[in-house]
N, CA, C, O and the ligand as a Tripos MOL2 file, in Angstrom:
@<TRIPOS>MOLECULE
protein
  269   267    68     0     0
PROTEIN
NO_CHARGES

@<TRIPOS>ATOM
      1 N           0.8420   -1.1980    0.0000 N.3       1 MET1
      2 CA          0.0000    0.0000    0.0000 C.3       1 MET1
      3 C           0.8790    1.2500    0.0000 C.2       1 MET1
      4 O           2.0260    1.2220    0.4470 O.2       1 MET1
      5 N           0.3130    2.3540   -0.5140 N.am      2 ARG2
      6 CA          1.0630    3.6000   -0.5700 C.3       2 ARG2
      7 C           0.6910    4.4620    0.6280 C.2       2 ARG2
      8 O          -0.4820    4.6050    0.9730 O.2       2 ARG2
      9 N           1.7200    5.0350    1.2550 N.am      3 VAL3
     10 CA          1.4930    5.8630    2.4310 C.3       3 VAL3
     11 C           2.2620    7.1710    2.2920 C.2       3 VAL3
     12 O           3.2870    7.2370    1.6140 O.2       3 VAL3
     13 N           1.7530    8.2010    2.9410 N.am      4 LYS4
     14 CA          2.3830    9.5080    2.8550 C.3       4 LYS4
     15 C           2.8710    9.9140    4.2380 C.2       4 LYS4
     16 O           2.1350    9.8350    5.2210 O.2       4 LYS4
     17 N           4.1350   10.3530    4.2960 N.am      5 CYS5
     18 CA          4.7020   10.7800    5.5730 C.3       5 CYS5
     19 C           4.0720   12.1000    5.9940 C.2       5 CYS5
     20 O           3.9810   13.0370    5.2010 O.2       5 CYS5
     21 N           3.6400   12.1660    7.2390 N.am      6 VAL6
     22 CA          2.9450   13.3520    7.7380 C.3       6 VAL6
     23 C           3.9080   14.5310    7.9180 C.2       6 VAL6
     24 O           3.4720   15.6820    7.9480 O.2       6 VAL6
     25 N           5.2010   14.2580    8.0350 N.am      7 ILE7
     26 CA          6.1890   15.3080    8.2730 C.3       7 ILE7
     27 C           6.7250   15.8860    6.9660 C.2       7 ILE7
     28 O           6.6790   17.1000    6.7650 O.2       7 ILE7
     29 N           7.2340   15.0310    6.0700 N.am      8 CYS8
     30 CA          7.9090   15.5330    4.8690 C.3       8 CYS8
     31 C           7.1130   15.2920    3.5960 C.2       8 CYS8
     32 O           7.5890   15.6220    2.5100 O.2       8 CYS8
     33 N           5.9040   14.7210    3.7000 N.am      9 ASP9
     34 CA          5.0250   14.4830    2.5500 C.3       9 ASP9
     35 C           5.5960   13.5160    1.5220 C.2       9 ASP9
     36 O           5.1360   13.4680    0.3820 O.2       9 ASP9
     37 N           6.5940   12.7520    1.9280 N.am     10 LYS10
     38 CA          7.1660   11.7690    1.0300 C.3      10 LYS10
     39 C           6.1990   10.5870    0.8930 C.2      10 LYS10
     40 O           5.6490   10.1020    1.8820 O.2      10 LYS10
     41 N           6.0060   10.1380   -0.3360 N.am     11 ILE11
     42 CA          5.1460    8.9680   -0.5560 C.3      11 ILE11
     43 C           6.0120    7.7180   -0.5310 C.2      11 ILE11
     44 O           6.9990    7.6180   -1.2590 O.2      11 ILE11
     45 N           5.6400    6.7860    0.2990 N.am     12 GLU12
     46 CA          6.3800    5.5390    0.3710 C.3      12 GLU12
     47 C           5.4300    4.3900    0.1180 C.2      12 GLU12
     48 O           4.2140    4.5140    0.2610 O.2      12 GLU12
     49 N           6.0080    3.2820   -0.2580 N.am     13 SER13
     50 CA          5.1580    2.1200   -0.4230 C.3      13 SER13
     51 C           5.6230    1.0430    0.5370 C.2      13 SER13
     52 O           6.8040    0.6950    0.5730 O.2      13 SER13
     53 N           4.6930    0.5210    1.3110 N.am     14 ILE14
     54 CA          5.0410   -0.5080    2.2880 C.3      14 ILE14
     55 C           4.2810   -1.7910    1.9820 C.2      14 ILE14
     56 O           3.2300   -1.7760    1.3410 O.2      14 ILE14
     57 N           4.8220   -2.8650    2.4410 N.am     15 ASP15
     58 CA          4.2470   -4.1880    2.2290 C.3      15 ASP15
     59 C           2.8310   -4.2710    2.8170 C.2      15 ASP15
     60 O           2.6100   -3.9840    3.9940 O.2      15 ASP15
     61 N           1.8910   -4.6690    1.9720 N.am     16 ASP16
     62 CA          0.4910   -4.7930    2.3930 C.3      16 ASP16
     63 C           0.3080   -5.6860    3.6150 C.2      16 ASP16
     64 O          -0.6160   -5.4940    4.4050 O.2      16 ASP16
     65 N           1.1870   -6.6520    3.7590 N.am     17 TYR17
     66 CA          1.0030   -7.6290    4.8210 C.3      17 TYR17
     67 C           1.8870   -7.3820    6.0310 C.2      17 TYR17
     68 O           1.9220   -8.1910    6.9580 O.2      17 TYR17
     69 N           2.6090   -6.2500    6.0220 N.am     18 SER18
     70 CA          3.4480   -5.9380    7.1740 C.3      18 SER18
     71 C           2.5750   -5.4840    8.3450 C.2      18 SER18
     72 O           1.4580   -5.0080    8.1420 O.2      18 SER18
     73 N           3.0850   -5.6330    9.5630 N.am     19 PRO19
     74 CA          2.3200   -5.2090   10.7490 C.3      19 PRO19
     75 C           1.9830   -3.7170   10.6810 C.2      19 PRO19
     76 O           0.9330   -3.2840   11.1560 O.2      19 PRO19
     77 N           2.8930   -2.9400   10.0820 N.am     20 GLN20
     78 CA          2.6740   -1.5000    9.9830 C.3      20 GLN20
     79 C           1.4840   -1.1850    9.0860 C.2      20 GLN20
     80 O           0.6710   -0.3200    9.4100 O.2      20 GLN20
     81 N           1.3820   -1.8790    7.9720 N.am     21 ALA21
     82 CA          0.2700   -1.6800    7.0470 C.3      21 ALA21
     83 C          -1.0530   -2.0370    7.7100 C.2      21 ALA21
     84 O          -2.0610   -1.3520    7.5340 O.2      21 ALA21
     85 N          -1.0280   -3.1090    8.4650 N.am     22 LYS22
     86 CA         -2.2260   -3.5420    9.1690 C.3      22 LYS22
     87 C          -2.6870   -2.4620   10.1380 C.2      22 LYS22
     88 O          -3.8780   -2.1640   10.2360 O.2      22 LYS22
     89 N          -1.7200   -1.8750   10.8580 N.am     23 LYS23
     90 CA         -2.0090   -0.8240   11.8250 C.3      23 LYS23
     91 C          -2.5980    0.4000   11.1320 C.2      23 LYS23
     92 O          -3.5720    0.9900   11.5990 O.2      23 LYS23
     93 N          -1.9790    0.7720    9.9970 N.am     24 LEU24
     94 CA         -2.4020    1.9750    9.2810 C.3      24 LEU24
     95 C          -3.7990    1.8330    8.6940 C.2      24 LEU24
     96 O          -4.5320    2.8150    8.5740 O.2      24 LEU24
     97 N          -4.1620    0.6190    8.3320 N.am     25 ARG25
     98 CA         -5.5010    0.4100    7.7730 C.3      25 ARG25
     99 C          -6.5710    0.6890    8.8150 C.2      25 ARG25
    100 O          -7.6980    1.0440    8.4710 O.2      25 ARG25
    101 N          -6.2260    0.5310   10.0790 N.am     26 ASN26
    102 CA         -7.1980    0.7650   11.1470 C.3      26 ASN26
    103 C          -7.1880    2.2000   11.6500 C.2      26 ASN26
    104 O          -7.9540    2.5550   12.5460 O.2      26 ASN26
    105 N          -6.3210    3.0220   11.0760 N.am     27 ARG27
    106 CA         -6.1980    4.4160   11.5090 C.3      27 ARG27
    107 C          -6.2070    5.3210   10.2880 C.2      27 ARG27
    108 O          -6.0270    4.8450    9.1680 O.2      27 ARG27
    109 N          -6.4150    6.6300   10.4860 N.am     28 PRO28
    110 CA         -6.2920    7.5590    9.3590 C.3      28 PRO28
    111 C          -4.8840    7.5020    8.7840 C.2      28 PRO28
    112 O          -3.9100    7.3230    9.5140 O.2      28 PRO28
    113 N          -4.7870    7.6570    7.4680 N.am     29 ILE29
    114 CA         -3.5050    7.4940    6.7720 C.3      29 ILE29
    115 C          -2.4690    8.5310    7.2060 C.2      29 ILE29
    116 O          -1.2690    8.2770    7.1000 O.2      29 ILE29
    117 N          -2.9070    9.6830    7.6900 N.am     30 HIS30
    118 CA         -1.9480   10.7380    8.0120 C.3      30 HIS30
    119 C          -1.1300   10.4750    9.2680 C.2      30 HIS30
    120 O          -0.3300   11.3210    9.6660 O.2      30 HIS30
    121 N          -1.3130    9.3280    9.8940 N.am     31 THR31
    122 CA         -0.5040    9.0280   11.0670 C.3      31 THR31
    123 C           0.8280    8.3930   10.6750 C.2      31 THR31
    124 O           1.6590    8.1030   11.5350 O.2      31 THR31
    125 N           1.0290    8.1770    9.3660 N.am     32 TYR32
    126 CA          2.2680    7.5380    8.9440 C.3      32 TYR32
    127 C           3.4650    8.4920    9.0030 C.2      32 TYR32
    128 O           3.3660    9.6530    8.6060 O.2      32 TYR32
    129 N           4.5670    8.0000    9.4920 N.am     33 MET33
    130 CA          5.8270    8.7530    9.5000 C.3      33 MET33
    131 C           6.8950    7.8670    8.8600 C.2      33 MET33
    132 O           7.0290    6.6950    9.2120 O.2      33 MET33
    133 N           7.6570    8.4360    7.9140 N.am     34 CYS34
    134 CA          8.6990    7.6370    7.2900 C.3      34 CYS34
    135 C           9.8120    7.3690    8.3000 C.2      34 CYS34
    136 O           9.9570    8.1210    9.2640 O.2      34 CYS34
    137 N          10.5960    6.3160    8.0990 N.am     35 PRO35
    138 CA         11.6400    5.9530    9.0710 C.3      35 PRO35
    139 C          12.5990    7.1090    9.3580 C.2      35 PRO35
    140 O          13.0620    7.2800   10.4860 O.2      35 PRO35
    141 N          12.8890    7.8990    8.3230 N.am     36 GLU36
    142 CA         13.8110    9.0250    8.4690 C.3      36 GLU36
    143 C          13.2800   10.0400    9.4900 C.2      36 GLU36
    144 O          13.9910   10.4250   10.4180 O.2      36 GLU36
    145 N          12.0350   10.4640    9.3100 N.am     37 CYS37
    146 CA         11.4310   11.4430   10.2150 C.3      37 CYS37
    147 C          11.2210   10.8460   11.5980 C.2      37 CYS37
    148 O          11.3850   11.5190   12.6160 O.2      37 CYS37
    149 N          10.8590    9.5850   11.6140 N.am     38 ARG38
    150 CA         10.6210    8.9280   12.8970 C.3      38 ARG38
    151 C          11.8900    8.9310   13.7530 C.2      38 ARG38
    152 O          11.8430    9.2230   14.9480 O.2      38 ARG38
    153 N          13.0280    8.6020   13.1240 N.am     39 SER39
    154 CA         14.2730    8.5400   13.8890 C.3      39 SER39
    155 C          14.7200    9.9510   14.2820 C.2      39 SER39
    156 O          15.3270   10.1460   15.3350 O.2      39 SER39
    157 N          14.4110   10.9410   13.4170 N.am     40 ARG40
    158 CA         14.7860   12.3130   13.7370 C.3      40 ARG40
    159 C          14.0290   12.7890   14.9670 C.2      40 ARG40
    160 O          14.5920   13.4480   15.8420 O.2      40 ARG40
    161 N          12.7400   12.4450   15.0230 N.am     41 ILE41
    162 CA         11.9110   12.8820   16.1430 C.3      41 ILE41
    163 C          12.2910   12.1450   17.4170 C.2      41 ILE41
    164 O          12.3340   12.7370   18.4950 O.2      41 ILE41
    165 N          12.5650   10.8700   17.2920 N.am     42 THR42
    166 CA         12.9800   10.0820   18.4510 C.3      42 THR42
    167 C          14.2700   10.6570   19.0260 C.2      42 THR42
    168 O          14.4270   10.7600   20.2420 O.2      42 THR42
    169 N          15.1810   11.0260   18.1480 N.am     43 GLU43
    170 CA         16.4620   11.5980   18.5530 C.3      43 GLU43
    171 C          16.2560   12.9100   19.3020 C.2      43 GLU43
    172 O          16.8290   13.1260   20.3700 O.2      43 GLU43
    173 N          15.4280   13.7840   18.7260 N.am     44 LYS44
    174 CA         15.1430   15.0950   19.3100 C.3      44 LYS44
    175 C          14.5410   14.9480   20.7000 C.2      44 LYS44
    176 O          14.9700   15.6110   21.6450 O.2      44 LYS44
    177 N          13.5430   14.0740   20.8190 N.am     45 THR45
    178 CA         12.8690   13.8760   22.0900 C.3      45 THR45
    179 C          13.8510   13.3600   23.1330 C.2      45 THR45
    180 O          13.8230   13.7830   24.2890 O.2      45 THR45
    181 N          14.7120   12.4500   22.7190 N.am     46 GLY46
    182 CA         15.7070   11.8990   23.6280 C.3      46 GLY46
    183 C          16.6440   12.9740   24.1300 C.2      46 GLY46
    184 O          16.9690   13.0200   25.3170 O.2      46 GLY46
    185 N          17.0890   13.8560   23.2120 N.am     47 LYS47
    186 CA         18.0080   14.9250   23.5820 C.3      47 LYS47
    187 C          17.3680   15.8910   24.5520 C.2      47 LYS47
    188 O          17.9980   16.3270   25.5160 O.2      47 LYS47
    189 N          16.0780   16.2340   24.2880 N.am     48 ARG48
    190 CA         15.3760   17.1920   25.1250 C.3      48 ARG48
    191 C          15.3010   16.6910   26.5620 C.2      48 ARG48
    192 O          15.4760   17.4590   27.5080 O.2      48 ARG48
    193 N          15.0410   15.4100   26.7150 N.am     49 VAL49
    194 CA         14.9440   14.8350   28.0450 C.3      49 VAL49
    195 C          16.3170   14.8460   28.7210 C.2      49 VAL49
    196 O          16.4340   15.1260   29.9140 O.2      49 VAL49
    197 N          17.3450   14.5370   27.9380 N.am     50 GLU50
    198 CA         18.7090   14.4960   28.4630 C.3      50 GLU50
    199 C          19.1680   15.8430   29.0190 C.2      50 GLU50
    200 O          19.7690   15.9050   30.0920 O.2      50 GLU50
    201 N          18.8800   16.9300   28.2800 N.am     51 THR51
    202 CA         19.3480   18.2510   28.6970 C.3      51 THR51
    203 C          18.4670   18.8690   29.7720 C.2      51 THR51
    204 O          18.8010   19.9190   30.3210 O.2      51 THR51
    205 N          17.3410   18.2240   30.0790 N.am     52 GLY52
    206 CA         16.4760   18.7430   31.1190 C.3      52 GLY52
    207 C          15.6230   19.9090   30.6680 C.2      52 GLY52
    208 O          14.9630   20.5550   31.4810 O.2      52 GLY52
    209 N          15.6370   20.1840   29.3460 N.am     53 LYS53
    210 CA         14.8430   21.3070   28.8490 C.3      53 LYS53
    211 C          13.4860   20.8400   28.3550 C.2      53 LYS53
    212 O          12.9670   21.3100   27.3430 O.2      53 LYS53
    213 N          12.9560   19.9410   29.0720 N.am     54 PHE54
    214 CA         11.6800   19.3570   28.6910 C.3      54 PHE54
    215 C          10.6270   19.8550   29.6600 C.2      54 PHE54
    216 O          10.7270   19.6440   30.8690 O.2      54 PHE54
    217 N           9.6190   20.5160   29.1190 N.am     55 PHE55
    218 CA          8.6010   21.0320   30.0320 C.3      55 PHE55
    219 C           7.2020   20.7510   29.5110 C.2      55 PHE55
    220 O           7.0210   20.4030   28.3440 O.2      55 PHE55
    221 N           6.2350   20.9020   30.3680 N.am     56 VAL56
    222 CA          4.8410   20.6950   29.9850 C.3      56 VAL56
    223 C           4.0260   21.9240   30.3400 C.2      56 VAL56
    224 O           4.3850   22.6800   31.2430 O.2      56 VAL56
    225 N           2.9500   22.1140   29.6410 N.am     57 PHE57
    226 CA          2.0440   23.2080   29.9660 C.3      57 PHE57
    227 C           0.9000   22.6690   30.7990 C.2      57 PHE57
    228 O           0.1850   21.7560   30.3840 O.2      57 PHE57
    229 N           0.7370   23.2380   31.9650 N.am     58 ARG58
    230 CA         -0.3890   22.8420   32.7960 C.3      58 ARG58
    231 C          -1.4560   23.9210   32.7010 C.2      58 ARG58
    232 O          -1.2710   24.8970   31.9740 O.2      58 ARG58
    233 N          -2.5430   23.7770   33.3990 N.am     59 SER59
    234 CA         -3.6210   24.7590   33.3360 C.3      59 SER59
    235 C          -3.0830   26.1280   33.7250 C.2      59 SER59
    236 O          -2.2830   26.2380   34.6550 O.2      59 SER59
    237 N          -3.5140   27.1710   33.0250 N.am     60 GLY60
    238 CA         -3.0290   28.5110   33.2810 C.3      60 GLY60
    239 C          -1.8120   28.8420   32.4410 C.2      60 GLY60
    240 O          -1.2230   29.9110   32.6020 O.2      60 GLY60
    241 N          -1.4220   27.9370   31.5420 N.am     61 ASN61
    242 CA         -0.2860   28.1540   30.6510 C.3      61 ASN61
    243 C           1.0240   28.4300   31.3720 C.2      61 ASN61
    244 O           1.8960   29.1260   30.8510 O.2      61 ASN61
    245 N           1.1530   27.8870   32.5610 N.am     62 LYS62
    246 CA          2.3920   28.0660   33.3110 C.3      62 LYS62
    247 C           3.3840   26.9910   32.8920 C.2      62 LYS62
    248 O           3.0320   25.8150   32.7950 O.2      62 LYS62
    249 N           4.6050   27.3900   32.6490 N.am     63 LYS63
    250 CA          5.6130   26.4000   32.2990 C.3      63 LYS63
    251 C           6.0630   25.6610   33.5490 C.2      63 LYS63
    252 O           6.3750   26.2610   34.5770 O.2      63 LYS63
    253 N           6.0850   24.3590   33.4280 N.am     64 GLU64
    254 CA          6.5510   23.5740   34.5670 C.3      64 GLU64
    255 C           7.6670   22.6690   34.0860 C.2      64 GLU64
    256 O           7.4970   21.9130   33.1300 O.2      64 GLU64
    257 N           8.7670   22.7460   34.7260 N.am     65 TRP65
    258 CA          9.9170   21.9320   34.3210 C.3      65 TRP65
    259 C           9.8310   20.5560   34.9310 C.2      65 TRP65
    260 O           9.4690   20.3870   36.0950 O.2      65 TRP65
    261 N          10.1670   19.5910   34.1310 N.am     66 LEU66
    262 CA         10.1910   18.2120   34.6260 C.3      66 LEU66
    263 C          11.5860   17.8930   35.1460 C.2      66 LEU66
    264 O          12.5830   18.2200   34.5010 O.2      66 LEU66
    265 N          11.6580   17.2630   36.2940 N.am     67 HIS67
    266 CA         12.9630   16.9290   36.8440 C.3      67 HIS67
    267 C          13.1980   15.4380   36.7720 C.2      67 HIS67
    268 O          14.2520   14.9580   37.1910 O.2      67 HIS67
    269 ZN          9.2170   11.8650    6.4160 Zn       68 ZN68
@<TRIPOS>BOND
     1     1     2 1
     2     2     3 1
     3     3     4 2
     4     3     5 am
     5     5     6 1
     6     6     7 1
     7     7     8 2
     8     7     9 am
     9     9    10 1
    10    10    11 1
    11    11    12 2
    12    11    13 am
    13    13    14 1
    14    14    15 1
    15    15    16 2
    16    15    17 am
    17    17    18 1
    18    18    19 1
    19    19    20 2
    20    19    21 am
    21    21    22 1
    22    22    23 1
    23    23    24 2
    24    23    25 am
    25    25    26 1
    26    26    27 1
    27    27    28 2
    28    27    29 am
    29    29    30 1
    30    30    31 1
    31    31    32 2
    32    31    33 am
    33    33    34 1
    34    34    35 1
    35    35    36 2
    36    35    37 am
    37    37    38 1
    38    38    39 1
    39    39    40 2
    40    39    41 am
    41    41    42 1
    42    42    43 1
    43    43    44 2
    44    43    45 am
    45    45    46 1
    46    46    47 1
    47    47    48 2
    48    47    49 am
    49    49    50 1
    50    50    51 1
    51    51    52 2
    52    51    53 am
    53    53    54 1
    54    54    55 1
    55    55    56 2
    56    55    57 am
    57    57    58 1
    58    58    59 1
    59    59    60 2
    60    59    61 am
    61    61    62 1
    62    62    63 1
    63    63    64 2
    64    63    65 am
    65    65    66 1
    66    66    67 1
    67    67    68 2
    68    67    69 am
    69    69    70 1
    70    70    71 1
    71    71    72 2
    72    71    73 am
    73    73    74 1
    74    74    75 1
    75    75    76 2
    76    75    77 am
    77    77    78 1
    78    78    79 1
    79    79    80 2
    80    79    81 am
    81    81    82 1
    82    82    83 1
    83    83    84 2
    84    83    85 am
    85    85    86 1
    86    86    87 1
    87    87    88 2
    88    87    89 am
    89    89    90 1
    90    90    91 1
    91    91    92 2
    92    91    93 am
    93    93    94 1
    94    94    95 1
    95    95    96 2
    96    95    97 am
    97    97    98 1
    98    98    99 1
    99    99   100 2
   100    99   101 am
   101   101   102 1
   102   102   103 1
   103   103   104 2
   104   103   105 am
   105   105   106 1
   106   106   107 1
   107   107   108 2
   108   107   109 am
   109   109   110 1
   110   110   111 1
   111   111   112 2
   112   111   113 am
   113   113   114 1
   114   114   115 1
   115   115   116 2
   116   115   117 am
   117   117   118 1
   118   118   119 1
   119   119   120 2
   120   119   121 am
   121   121   122 1
   122   122   123 1
   123   123   124 2
   124   123   125 am
   125   125   126 1
   126   126   127 1
   127   127   128 2
   128   127   129 am
   129   129   130 1
   130   130   131 1
   131   131   132 2
   132   131   133 am
   133   133   134 1
   134   134   135 1
   135   135   136 2
   136   135   137 am
   137   137   138 1
   138   138   139 1
   139   139   140 2
   140   139   141 am
   141   141   142 1
   142   142   143 1
   143   143   144 2
   144   143   145 am
   145   145   146 1
   146   146   147 1
   147   147   148 2
   148   147   149 am
   149   149   150 1
   150   150   151 1
   151   151   152 2
   152   151   153 am
   153   153   154 1
   154   154   155 1
   155   155   156 2
   156   155   157 am
   157   157   158 1
   158   158   159 1
   159   159   160 2
   160   159   161 am
   161   161   162 1
   162   162   163 1
   163   163   164 2
   164   163   165 am
   165   165   166 1
   166   166   167 1
   167   167   168 2
   168   167   169 am
   169   169   170 1
   170   170   171 1
   171   171   172 2
   172   171   173 am
   173   173   174 1
   174   174   175 1
   175   175   176 2
   176   175   177 am
   177   177   178 1
   178   178   179 1
   179   179   180 2
   180   179   181 am
   181   181   182 1
   182   182   183 1
   183   183   184 2
   184   183   185 am
   185   185   186 1
   186   186   187 1
   187   187   188 2
   188   187   189 am
   189   189   190 1
   190   190   191 1
   191   191   192 2
   192   191   193 am
   193   193   194 1
   194   194   195 1
   195   195   196 2
   196   195   197 am
   197   197   198 1
   198   198   199 1
   199   199   200 2
   200   199   201 am
   201   201   202 1
   202   202   203 1
   203   203   204 2
   204   203   205 am
   205   205   206 1
   206   206   207 1
   207   207   208 2
   208   207   209 am
   209   209   210 1
   210   210   211 1
   211   211   212 2
   212   211   213 am
   213   213   214 1
   214   214   215 1
   215   215   216 2
   216   215   217 am
   217   217   218 1
   218   218   219 1
   219   219   220 2
   220   219   221 am
   221   221   222 1
   222   222   223 1
   223   223   224 2
   224   223   225 am
   225   225   226 1
   226   226   227 1
   227   227   228 2
   228   227   229 am
   229   229   230 1
   230   230   231 1
   231   231   232 2
   232   231   233 am
   233   233   234 1
   234   234   235 1
   235   235   236 2
   236   235   237 am
   237   237   238 1
   238   238   239 1
   239   239   240 2
   240   239   241 am
   241   241   242 1
   242   242   243 1
   243   243   244 2
   244   243   245 am
   245   245   246 1
   246   246   247 1
   247   247   248 2
   248   247   249 am
   249   249   250 1
   250   250   251 1
   251   251   252 2
   252   251   253 am
   253   253   254 1
   254   254   255 1
   255   255   256 2
   256   255   257 am
   257   257   258 1
   258   258   259 1
   259   259   260 2
   260   259   261 am
   261   261   262 1
   262   262   263 1
   263   263   264 2
   264   263   265 am
   265   265   266 1
   266   266   267 1
   267   267   268 2
@<TRIPOS>SUBSTRUCTURE
     1 MET1         2 RESIDUE 1 A MET
     2 ARG2         6 RESIDUE 1 A ARG
     3 VAL3        10 RESIDUE 1 A VAL
     4 LYS4        14 RESIDUE 1 A LYS
     5 CYS5        18 RESIDUE 1 A CYS
     6 VAL6        22 RESIDUE 1 A VAL
     7 ILE7        26 RESIDUE 1 A ILE
     8 CYS8        30 RESIDUE 1 A CYS
     9 ASP9        34 RESIDUE 1 A ASP
    10 LYS10       38 RESIDUE 1 A LYS
    11 ILE11       42 RESIDUE 1 A ILE
    12 GLU12       46 RESIDUE 1 A GLU
    13 SER13       50 RESIDUE 1 A SER
    14 ILE14       54 RESIDUE 1 A ILE
    15 ASP15       58 RESIDUE 1 A ASP
    16 ASP16       62 RESIDUE 1 A ASP
    17 TYR17       66 RESIDUE 1 A TYR
    18 SER18       70 RESIDUE 1 A SER
    19 PRO19       74 RESIDUE 1 A PRO
    20 GLN20       78 RESIDUE 1 A GLN
    21 ALA21       82 RESIDUE 1 A ALA
    22 LYS22       86 RESIDUE 1 A LYS
    23 LYS23       90 RESIDUE 1 A LYS
    24 LEU24       94 RESIDUE 1 A LEU
    25 ARG25       98 RESIDUE 1 A ARG
    26 ASN26      102 RESIDUE 1 A ASN
    27 ARG27      106 RESIDUE 1 A ARG
    28 PRO28      110 RESIDUE 1 A PRO
    29 ILE29      114 RESIDUE 1 A ILE
    30 HIS30      118 RESIDUE 1 A HIS
    31 THR31      122 RESIDUE 1 A THR
    32 TYR32      126 RESIDUE 1 A TYR
    33 MET33      130 RESIDUE 1 A MET
    34 CYS34      134 RESIDUE 1 A CYS
    35 PRO35      138 RESIDUE 1 A PRO
    36 GLU36      142 RESIDUE 1 A GLU
    37 CYS37      146 RESIDUE 1 A CYS
    38 ARG38      150 RESIDUE 1 A ARG
    39 SER39      154 RESIDUE 1 A SER
    40 ARG40      158 RESIDUE 1 A ARG
    41 ILE41      162 RESIDUE 1 A ILE
    42 THR42      166 RESIDUE 1 A THR
    43 GLU43      170 RESIDUE 1 A GLU
    44 LYS44      174 RESIDUE 1 A LYS
    45 THR45      178 RESIDUE 1 A THR
    46 GLY46      182 RESIDUE 1 A GLY
    47 LYS47      186 RESIDUE 1 A LYS
    48 ARG48      190 RESIDUE 1 A ARG
    49 VAL49      194 RESIDUE 1 A VAL
    50 GLU50      198 RESIDUE 1 A GLU
    51 THR51      202 RESIDUE 1 A THR
    52 GLY52      206 RESIDUE 1 A GLY
    53 LYS53      210 RESIDUE 1 A LYS
    54 PHE54      214 RESIDUE 1 A PHE
    55 PHE55      218 RESIDUE 1 A PHE
    56 VAL56      222 RESIDUE 1 A VAL
    57 PHE57      226 RESIDUE 1 A PHE
    58 ARG58      230 RESIDUE 1 A ARG
    59 SER59      234 RESIDUE 1 A SER
    60 GLY60      238 RESIDUE 1 A GLY
    61 ASN61      242 RESIDUE 1 A ASN
    62 LYS62      246 RESIDUE 1 A LYS
    63 LYS63      250 RESIDUE 1 A LYS
    64 GLU64      254 RESIDUE 1 A GLU
    65 TRP65      258 RESIDUE 1 A TRP
    66 LEU66      262 RESIDUE 1 A LEU
    67 HIS67      266 RESIDUE 1 A HIS
    68 ZN68       269 GROUP 0 **** ****
């Protein structure tokens, strides 16, 4: 099946019978991320946690740092 990466709009084709294809058929197609973007995001998230610059917005839009 043909899938479109939600980040870079690259069209990829994946095996119809792969577990990923099965998952995507049960969800909207725009949830697909190509391996390149997926690893980039995983890397970024990992770095953010490492440097401690990871925060969340709670009610009132106050920044709260995670320790
Ligand atoms: Zn991509």
